[in-house]
C-alpha positions in Angstrom: 40.0 184.3 243.8 36.8 183.5 241.9 36.1 180.7 244.4 36.4 183.2 247.3 34.0 185.6 245.6 31.6 182.8 244.8 31.5 181.6 248.4 30.8 185.1 249.8 28.2 185.8 247.1 26.3 182.6 248.0 26.4 183.5 251.7 24.8 187.0 251.2 21.3 185.9 250.4 21.1 183.8 253.6 21.8 186.9 255.7 18.9 188.9 254.2 16.3 189.7 256.9 12.9 188.4 256.1 9.8 187.8 258.3 10.8 184.1 258.3 14.3 184.9 259.5 13.1 187.1 262.3 10.6 184.4 263.3 13.5 181.8 263.4 15.6 184.1 265.5 12.6 184.7 267.8 12.1 181.0 268.2 15.7 180.8 269.5 14.9 183.7 271.9 11.7 182.1 273.1 13.7 178.9 273.8 16.2 181.0 275.8 13.5 182.7 277.9 12.2 179.2 278.7 15.3 178.7 280.8 14.3 181.8 282.8 10.9 180.3 283.5 12.5 177.1 284.7 14.9 179.1 286.9 12.0 180.9 288.5 10.2 177.6 289.1 13.3 176.1 290.6 13.3 178.9 293.2 10.0 177.7 294.5 11.3 174.4 295.9 13.8 173.4 298.5 17.3 172.8 297.2 18.0 169.2 296.1 14.3 168.2 296.3 12.8 166.2 293.4 11.0 169.2 291.9 14.0 171.5 292.4 16.1 169.0 290.5 13.4 168.6 287.8 13.2 172.3 287.1 17.0 172.7 287.3 17.4 169.9 284.8 14.8 171.3 282.5 16.6 174.7 282.6 19.8 173.0 281.5 18.0 171.3 278.7 16.5 174.6 277.5 20.0 176.2 277.7 21.5 173.3 275.7 18.9 173.5 273.0 19.3 177.2 272.9 23.1 177.0 272.6 22.8 174.7 269.6 20.0 176.7 268.0 21.9 180.0 268.6 25.0 178.7 266.9 23.0 178.0 263.8 21.5 181.5 263.9 24.8 183.3 264.2 26.1 181.1 261.4 23.4 182.4 259.1 22.9 186.0 260.2 25.1 189.0 260.9 25.9 189.2 264.6 24.5 192.7 264.8 21.1 191.5 263.5 21.1 188.3 265.6 22.0 190.1 268.9 19.7 193.0 268.2 16.8 190.6 267.8 17.9 188.7 270.9 17.1 191.9 272.9 13.5 191.0 272.2 13.8 188.5 275.1 12.6 191.3 277.4 9.3 191.2 275.6 9.0 187.4 276.0 10.1 187.5 279.6 7.5 190.2 280.4 4.8 188.2 278.6 5.8 185.1 280.6 5.8 187.1 283.8 2.3 188.2 283.2 0.8 185.0 281.8 2.6 182.3 283.8 3.5 184.0 287.1 0.6 186.6 287.2 3.1 189.4 287.8 2.1 193.0 287.3 3.5 194.7 284.3 3.8 198.5 284.9 3.5 201.3 282.3 7.3 201.7 282.6 7.8 198.0 281.7 5.6 198.5 278.7 7.4 201.7 277.6 10.7 199.9 278.0 9.6 197.0 275.7 8.3 199.5 273.1 11.7 201.4 273.1 13.6 198.1 272.7 11.2 197.0 269.9 11.8 200.3 268.1 15.6 199.8 268.4 15.3 196.3 267.0 13.2 197.6 264.0 15.8 200.2 263.3 18.6 197.6 263.2 16.5 195.3 261.0 15.7 198.2 258.6 19.5 198.6 258.0 19.7 195.0 257.0 17.1 195.1 254.3 
C-alpha cells in the first residue's frame, strides 16, 4: 500500500499547472493547428498534383508529431486541463487565418476567442 501511495504522490507535482506546463500544452496545440494550415494549402492544388501531395504529406507529418506529443501531454496532465487548453486552438487558427491567409477576423470571432480564453483560465485556476 505504501508503494501505491508513493507512486501517486510522485505523480501529483507533475500535474501542477505552471506557465511552463501551459506553454508545453500550447506547443502541442500549435503543432496541431499546423495540420489545418497544410489542409488549407492542399485545397489550393489539383488532386494528386505534386504540391497537393506535398501539403497532404506535410499534414500527415504534423498530425503524427501531434499525436506523439499529445500522448505525452495527457500522460503528465489531467485530461480536463489538457483538453481545456486544447480549446485554445481556435486562437491559433484565427491568428494563422489572419497572418498566413489574410482572412478577415470579425468582432464576433474576437469575442468568441476571448470567451474561450476566459473559460480556459477558469479551468486552469481550479488546477492551481
